[in-house]
Every structure is written in C-alpha cells, then in structure tokens.
N, C-alpha and C positions, 0 to 999 in steps of 0.2 A: 238662484239667489241664497248662496250657502246660509245667510242669516236665519232665514226661516228653519232649521234644521233646529233650531233655539226655541222654536216656537212647539214643537211636536210636545204630544202632550202624553203620559206614560198612566194608563189606568192602575190607580193604585187605593188603599183601604179606604182611605184618605180621598179619595178621588183623582181627579186628573189631576196628574203632577207634569208640568213642565220641564222636559229633558233638560234644561241649563241648571237646573237645582243642582242635580249631581254629575252631570259632565260636563269635561274642559274639551272645547276644542283646539289645536294644538297644530300647525300647518307642518307638514313630512313630505319628504319623496314620496312620490308611488310605489310598493312593491306588488309587481304583479302575481306573483306567486308563494309564497310563503313554505319554505323548506324545514324539515327536520331533521337531524340524526341522533337517534337514536334519545327519542323525546324532547332534544333542544334545540332550539328555534338558530338557522341557519344561516349566513349567508355567506356567498362565493366572490372575492376579488380575483379577478385574472389582471396578469398585466407579461411582457415580454421585458428580459432582460436586453439595456443598449449594449450593441454593438465594442468591443473591450472591454466588457467585465464581464467578470464568472459569478453563474449562479449564488455560488457558495457566501461569495465574497459581499454579494448583494444582503442577502438574508442572514446573514450575521449580523450587518449593518442596520438592517428593520430589527434585529431583536435584539439590539443593545437602543434602539431608539424608542423602541414601544413604551418601555417602563419608566420613561421620560414624558407621555402624554397624558391626559386625563381623559381617560379612558373608565369605565363605569369597572369595578372591581368584579362585577358578574360575568364583564362578559372575557373570550377565552380565544387564543389567536393562536394559530396552527398552520405550518407553511406544508402545502402539500404539492403535488403536481413534478417537474424535470427536480427539483428539489430536494422530493420526499426518495422520488426513486436514485437520485444521488448517495443517497444518506443509507438506501437501502444495498444497496450494489457497493460502497463503501463494508459493510460491515459484515457480507457477504464473502469479500475478497481477502479482510481480513482474518478472517476466519480461516478462511481456505491457505494464504499463505501459512498460517503458525501449522492448522494442521500438516501440509506439504512438510514444514521442519522437524513439525517432535516425526513424521515416518521416517526422512531423513536419517535423521540423529538416530534414531532404533535398528535402521539398515547400517548404514555407517562403522556404529559401534560392535554389530555382529562380524561387520566385514573386517575393520583393521583390532579388533579385541582389544581396542585404544581411544578411552573416554579424550582425551587431548588433541589427539587426531581429527577423532569427528567434530569434536568444537571446533576446531582448526578449522577446518571444512567450511562447520556452517558459518564460521566468523565471517570469509570469504563471500557468504551468498549475503550476510546480511549486510555487510560494505561496499557491496554490487549495488543496493538500489540509493550510497550517494554519483554511484557514475547516472545510476538514470533521473535523478533531480538536477544533475549539468550536465546532461547531455539535452536536454527542456531548456535549460538556462541557454544552454551556444546557439540551440537551434530559436530560438524564441515561439516556442510552446508551448499552449498550456498543459495542465499536468491532469488530465484525465482520466477517473476513476474507474472505471471500468475500462477502457482499451487498456490507457499507462500498466492499470494492475492487473489484467493479463500480462500485459509483459515481462514483469517483473515474477510474476510465479514462471513463467517459460521463461527468463531468464536464469533462475534456482537453478535450473537442469544441466544448464551451458556452464554454468557458473562450478557444482558441483563434478560434472564429467571432470573437467580441464585438473582439478584440484585430487581425485581421486584417482586418475593418470599418476599426477606428480609423487604424493605420496605413494601412491604404492612403488614405483622405481626404487623412491626411496628405501624403502623397507626389503626391498631383493637385493640391492647392497650391500644395507646394513648385514642381513644374513649372511653374506659371504664374506662376511670378515670385515668391510670397509670401516675407517674411520668416522664418523657423522661428515667431517669438514669435510673429505674427499667425496661422501657419497653425495653431500647437497651437491658440490661443483660438475663432478658428474653425472648427474639427475639433471640438473640445468642444462648441459649440453647436449642431452639427450633431448630433453622437451622441449626445447625451447623452440627447435622448426614446428613439430605437431601442434603446440600450445599455438603461435603465430599464423599457421595457416588455418586453421580452423578460426581464428577471429577476424583473419582479414579474409578469409572466403563468406562467413556470415554476414560480415559488417560491408561486403563491395554486392552482396545480393538484397540485402537493406535499402542501401544506396537509393533506388530509386523510388523507394516507397516512403524515404526520410524526405526526399526530394519535391516529394507527390508528383512524381513523374507518372503521367497514364499512357500508353501507348497502344496502340487500336493497329493492332497489324492487318486487320481486312481490309479497314479504310486505309491504312498507311497515312495514320497521323499520331503524332505525339502533343500531347499539351501538359501543361505542369498546373497543380493547384486545380485540379476536375476537383467537384464534390466527390465523385466514384473515391479518387484518392484521397480524399482530407478524414476518411474517418479511421483509414488504416498507420497516418504518420506516426499519431501519439503510440502505438503499438510497435513500432518499427525503432522509434525513437531509441523506448524507453530500451529496447533492449541492443540495438544498437549500440547506446552511450552506456550499458553497464557493462554490455563483456569489455568494450573497449577497458572501463576503468576495472574491471575485476582482473583485466590480466594481467595487468598492470603490479595488484595484488597479488595473482598466482604466481610472478617469476621475483617477486621481488619482498616480499611480506613473507608469503609461506616458509620459502629456502631459513627467511633470518629468527622467524618462530621456531621451528625445526631446530635452530644451531643453539637457540635460547632454549630448550626442554634439552637437549645434551650436553648442552653444559651444567645446568642446575643437578641433570642425572648423576654426572661424572662428581660434580660438588658434592650432592648428599653422601655417595658411593664412599669417594674417597672418606667423607667426615664417618661414613661408620668402621671404616678400618681403623681412623688412628682410635676411634674409640676403645677400641679389641669386642670379643666376644665377650658376655655376659659371662659371668662366675657360675657355676652351677654351685648350687647350694646343697651345703653337706644336711642331712637330717641327723639330728641329735641321737644317741640310745634314749629308750625310755626306761626309766630308772625300773 
C-alpha cells in the first residue's frame, strides 16, 4: 500500500516525525534511468518522420510550435539525430562552395588579367544553381543537403570549363584585330558544337542515375528505383539539371555580357577622346 509511505517516521532532534509532514507524493511516469549531460538532467525523445515529409520541414514546424506550449522556462530543447547531421553537412558544404569560388576567382583573375571576365564566369556558376533547383522540381525529387550539395560543387567545375574556353577564344580573336561583335559571333560559331557535345554526353551518361535505373550485368536484370540507385539520384539530378541550364547561360548570357562590356568600353573611350587631353600646367616664375 503506497499510503503506508506517509506513515514512515524520520528521526529528528524533536523525535520521530512522519515523512508526510515535509514530503508530498505526486504520481509521475516511471523513469528507469536518469541521464545527465554537462551536469544537467536530460531526456531523449525519438521519432521517425512520416513518409512524404522532409526532416527539415518537420523540425522547423516543431521549433515554431514549442514557444506556444506551456513548457517550464528552465527546460531547453535541442534537435539532434538526422537533423543535426544535416545541419552540419549544410554548413560544411556551404563553406566548401565559398572556398571553391574564392580559389576559382584567384585563378581566373590571374589567367585572364581581367576582373570583369572572372566575375562573368563566376556569375554563370552561381546562376547554375537555379538549374539545380529547376531539375529537382521537374523530376519531383527532394533536395538532399549532402548529395545535392556535392552535385552543385561538381557542377561548378564543368560550368567554369565551358566559360573559360568560350572567353579564351573570344580574347584570342580580339587580339587578332577582330571587332567585338564579329569576335563574339565567331566565338559562338566555333564553340557551339564543343559546348553542346560536352553537355549532351554528360547528361546522357547521367540519365540512368537520374531515372534510378540499376543494371545488373551479371544477373542480366534491370530494375528501376532500386534502393542502391536512390542515393545517387540527387547527385545526378543536380549535375544534369544545372548543366543544361548553365549551357544556355554560356551560349546566350555570356556573349551578351561580353558585348555590353565592349560597348561600354567604346563609349568611355569616345567620351575621353571628346574631352581631349588635359592641358599641361604652366609653372609661374618665382619672383
């Protein structure tokens, strides 16, 4: 009988005192073990996310809901497990992408001796991430932080190569005396086939991974959507979608920006010519 606990007597200086005088019994759930982290009592609540929902969305919804609940202010809540690993991977890949852009910028400025052309190439790299999102949207695939992030970094190298070859051909034609408009047209004509071949062959090579096709050459079996192929679908979708979008930027946006730069340079040169050289200052003889 639990009521007998109240009859327990504790020896004190005034004699035996019932424990019920200074102890209040309250029903509570049984705790088999008490866990502490950094000298603070902790409890772990684990759950799986329902199929069709992303971990990040569920965690964000829970974070918005917690302040509205009547929780003791002394209780702090932290999300661990898959959500924590995903956040760490996101932070790492974001830093890796920024470092890659910085290294590319240094190399491109050294190679072309032009800050504008280096920024032009890096702009295509940044815009190619829009193609990554568009590819996932068309294929109805979730954006995975790890594999899709690696795909974005991988895509940056391919986009940089296409733009480097394009701008280098343009610079060679300009040094040979071609006007900007003519140099851009000839560059587009010369580099169109190599850029398209690079894009088409890469996308076709990634198509089985994008569609989740698993080919077993030994067992002569072809399966679609196998568990072994789902891990690589996000990576291949990022590269394929981003490369298709970046190719359009290389063939349309890059020539347009080069032409705009050439026109601005001509207008600035014409303005300086109209102003004429600055008159030489004459020194007055000292008395």
